[in-house]
Every structure is written in C-alpha cells, then in structure tokens.
C-alpha positions as CSV (number, residue, x, y, z in Angstrom):
1,X,-2.3,-8.8,8.9
2,X,-1.9,-11.8,11.2
3,X,-5.3,-11.2,12.9
4,X,-7.1,-10.9,9.6
5,X,-5.5,-14.0,8.1
6,X,-6.1,-15.9,11.3
7,X,-9.8,-15.0,10.9
8,X,-9.8,-16.4,7.4
9,X,-9.6,-13.1,5.5
10,X,-7.6,-12.8,2.3
11,X,-5.0,-10.0,2.7
12,X,-3.2,-8.2,-0.1
13,X,-0.1,-6.4,1.1
14,X,0.9,-3.7,-1.4
15,X,4.2,-2.0,-0.4
16,X,6.7,-0.7,-3.0
17,X,8.9,-3.8,-2.4
18,X,8.8,-6.9,-0.4
19,X,10.9,-6.6,2.7
20,X,12.1,-9.4,5.0
21,X,9.3,-8.9,7.5
22,X,6.6,-9.3,4.8
23,X,8.4,-12.2,3.3
24,X,8.5,-13.9,6.7
25,X,4.8,-13.2,7.2
26,X,3.8,-14.6,3.9
27,X,5.8,-17.8,4.6
28,X,4.2,-18.1,8.1
29,X,0.6,-17.5,6.9
30,X,0.8,-19.0,3.5
31,X,0.3,-17.4,0.0
32,X,-3.3,-18.6,-0.1
33,X,-4.3,-15.9,2.5
34,X,-1.5,-13.3,2.3
35,X,-0.5,-12.0,-1.1
36,X,2.2,-9.5,-1.9
37,X,1.6,-7.1,-4.8
38,X,4.2,-4.4,-5.3
39,X,2.8,-0.9,-5.8
40,X,4.0,2.7,-5.2
41,X,1.2,4.7,-3.7
42,X,2.9,7.9,-4.9
43,X,1.6,7.0,-8.4
44,X,-1.8,8.5,-7.5
45,X,-3.2,8.2,-11.0
46,X,-2.4,4.4,-11.1
47,X,-4.3,3.6,-7.9
48,X,-7.8,3.1,-9.4
49,X,-6.4,0.6,-12.0
50,X,-4.4,-1.2,-9.3
51,X,-7.5,-1.6,-7.1
52,X,-9.6,-2.8,-10.0
53,X,-6.9,-5.4,-10.8
54,X,-7.0,-6.7,-7.2
55,X,-10.8,-6.9,-7.2
56,X,-10.7,-8.8,-10.5
57,X,-8.1,-11.2,-9.2
58,X,-9.3,-11.7,-5.6
59,X,-12.9,-10.6,-5.4
60,X,-14.6,-7.9,-3.4
61,X,-12.5,-5.7,-1.1
62,X,-14.0,-5.3,2.4
63,X,-11.5,-3.1,4.1
64,X,-8.3,-1.1,3.9
65,X,-5.4,-1.1,6.3
66,X,-3.2,1.8,5.6
67,X,0.1,1.2,7.4
68,X,3.4,3.1,6.9
69,X,2.4,4.7,3.5
70,X,4.1,8.0,3.2
71,X,7.1,10.0,2.1
72,X,9.3,12.6,3.6
73,X,12.1,15.0,2.6
74,X,14.9,16.4,4.6
75,X,15.2,20.2,4.8
76,X,13.0,23.2,5.0
77,X,9.7,23.5,3.3
78,X,10.7,27.0,2.1
79,X,13.7,25.5,0.2
80,X,11.9,22.6,-1.4
81,X,10.8,22.4,-5.0
82,X,7.1,22.8,-5.7
83,X,7.0,19.3,-7.2
84,X,8.4,17.8,-3.9
85,X,5.9,19.7,-1.8
86,X,3.0,18.5,-4.1
87,X,4.2,14.9,-3.8
88,X,4.3,15.1,0.0
89,X,0.8,16.5,0.2
90,X,-0.7,14.2,-2.4
91,X,0.6,11.0,-0.8
92,X,0.7,11.9,2.9
93,X,-2.5,13.9,3.2
94,X,-4.9,13.2,0.3
95,X,-4.8,9.4,-0.5
96,X,-8.0,7.9,-1.6
97,X,-8.3,4.4,-2.9
98,X,-12.0,4.1,-3.4
C-alpha cells in the first residue's frame, strides 16, 4: 500500500474491519490516497456490487492486491460440515472480483 500511495495511486483497503495497522497507515498516508471500506470477502455474491460501488465512488480500478484474505477451521476435513468446507473452498480457492 505504501509504495502505491507514494507513487500517487489511490488505494482502497477492504478488510472486514479496520485494524490498528491499517488505521496507522491511513493516518500516515492520508485519507485522500488510502481509503478504508469494510467488506467481508466470504460474501461472494456481494462482491460484484461492492466493486461497482468502488468504481462509481473512485473511478477505474487498475489493479488488485489480494493480501491475507482467507479463512480456516480447526479440525479434520472429514469431520467438518459441508457448509464449512464450501465456505473454505469458495473464499480460499475460487475468489474472483472481476
């Protein structure tokens, strides 16, 4: 994020919640270049609308940096519920934003 904003790019950070590190980065760079928008990537069906909203608010999207998006569950795959397995696969393996 720092390299992109230092080069003059606008960056939208979209974690589930704003953590201390992101808050510190936004303060250091400024809200004009680094914006925080909460989003849960496990809501696969909501991704297209989220991306459209960001394009409408900030203009064309030139790239995607996918960092730390994923989920995990403790235990054995054989003892997990099908819905948990599906959520793991959908988010960790098959994400597509565009």
